[in-house]
N, C-alpha and C positions, 0 to 999 in steps of 0.2 A: 495833249490831244488825246481824246478819249476814243477808243475803238468800240463801235457798237456791233454786237453779234446778232445777226438775224437768223434765228433758228429755222424759220420756214425756208429760207434760201439754202441753208446747209442741208436740210432734209431733202429738198428737191434735187440738189446736186448729188447727194448720196444715192437716192433712188434711181436717178438717171444713170449713174455709174454702175449701180447694181444690175440694171437691165442689160448692160453690155458685157458683163462678166460671164465667163464660161464656168461651168461647174467642174470641179476637180474630181478625178476618178482615182480611187485608191488602187495602187498596184504594189502588192507585197512581194512580188517575185523579182529576182535579179537574174538577168540573162548574161550570157557570156559577153555580149557586146557592152552591156552596162559595166561589167567588170573591167574590160579593156579600156573603156573611156575613163573610168575612175583611176585605173592604174597609170594611164598616160598623163592625166591631170596631176597625179601625185608626183610623177617624175618631172613634169614640166615646172611645177611650182615648189620643188624641194629646195631647201636651203643649201646653196653650193658650199658653204663653209662646214656644213654638217650633212653630207649626202646620206641617202638611205643605205643601210647595211646590206651587203650582198645576201647574207643569210636571211634577212627579213624579206627581201625581194623573192628569193627562191621559196620561202615559206608561203608567201601569198600565192605564187604561181602553183605550188603544189596543192594548196587548199582549193584553188579554182579547178584544177585538174581533177581532184577527188570529187568535187561537187558535180562536175560534168559526168564523171563515170557513174556516180550514184543516180543522177538524173536519167542517164541512158538506161541503167538497170531498172529503174522504176518504170520507164516507158516499155521496156522489153517485158517486164512482168505483167504490166497491164495488157499488152498485146497478147501475151501467152494465155492469160486468163480468158480473154475474149475468144481466142482460138479454141480453148478447152470447152467453153460454154457452147460455142457453135458445134463442136464435134459431138458433145453429149446430146445436143438437140437432134443432130442428124442420126446418131445412133438410136435414140429413142423413137424417132420417126420411122427408121428402117425396121426396128423391132416390132413396133405396133402395126405397121402395114403388113409385115410378115405373118401376123396373126390372122389376117383376113381368111375366112373359110375354115379355120382350125377350131377344134374343140378345146375349150378352156374351162377351168374351174375358177370362179370369182368368189371373193369373200363378200358376204352380205353384212353390212355394218349398221349400227344404230346412229342416232344423232351425235353421240359422243365419239364415234369412230371405233367403237368396240365391236369385234367380230361376233355376230350372233348366229351365223350359219354360212352355208356355201351353196353355190348354184353352178351346175354344169350346163354349157350351151355352146353354140357356134358363134364365132365373131362374125357379125354381119356388116359392120362398119367401123371406121376409125375417125375420130374428131381431132384434127390437128390445131384447132384454134384455141389459144390460151394453153391450158394444161392438156396433155395428150390423154384422150379417153377412148375407150372401145365400146361398141354396142354389141351386147350379147343377147341374141333373140329379141332385139328391139329396145332393150333397156341399156341406158348409159352407165358405165362403170369407169372409175379412174384406173390408170395403169397400175397403181399401187395395190389395187384390189385383185389383180390377176394372181392367183395362187399357183396354178399349174397348167400345163398343156397336155392334151391327149389323155390316155388311160394311165393313171397313177394309182397303184394299190393304196388302200386306206391305211394298211399297216406295213411298215417298212420290212418287217420280218416275213410277210406273206410271200413276197417275190423270192426270197432266199429259200423258203421251204419247198417251193415248186421246182427248184433246180435239182437235177439228178446228176450224179457223177458216174462216169464210166470207169469200170475197173478192167484191167487187162490180165 
């Protein structure tokens, strides 16, 4: 008896089955629950004539414990870096808003970022959107361009020469 293969019927069956299949999602992470399920299955299906060695069992449990500690440390470091970033943002915001109404000296830069001069003026505004910027006499400058606050002598030695010492 000869069996006849109908490729159209097979194709229709395959396509119909394909329509009901779900797509698989890749999951490359192993959780603690996954480990315990695998560990329980390993114990359940082990050969009773040759059971798992106690040292091997303890080794697996120690490895899982170490993995949990490393995962916890990675989470803690991630949280710590978020806290540090937030703290630096708050500090920069506080510093920049503290400049309002103060006299500052800002660096004037060219398109390449090279300092070509400086300008003294009063901080009239602070822009906190994106990177923090200050407005000095209506012109926007980045916080990195602020060179000094208040009256700063041009020469570091000038201030020292003006000081007098009292003798007794």
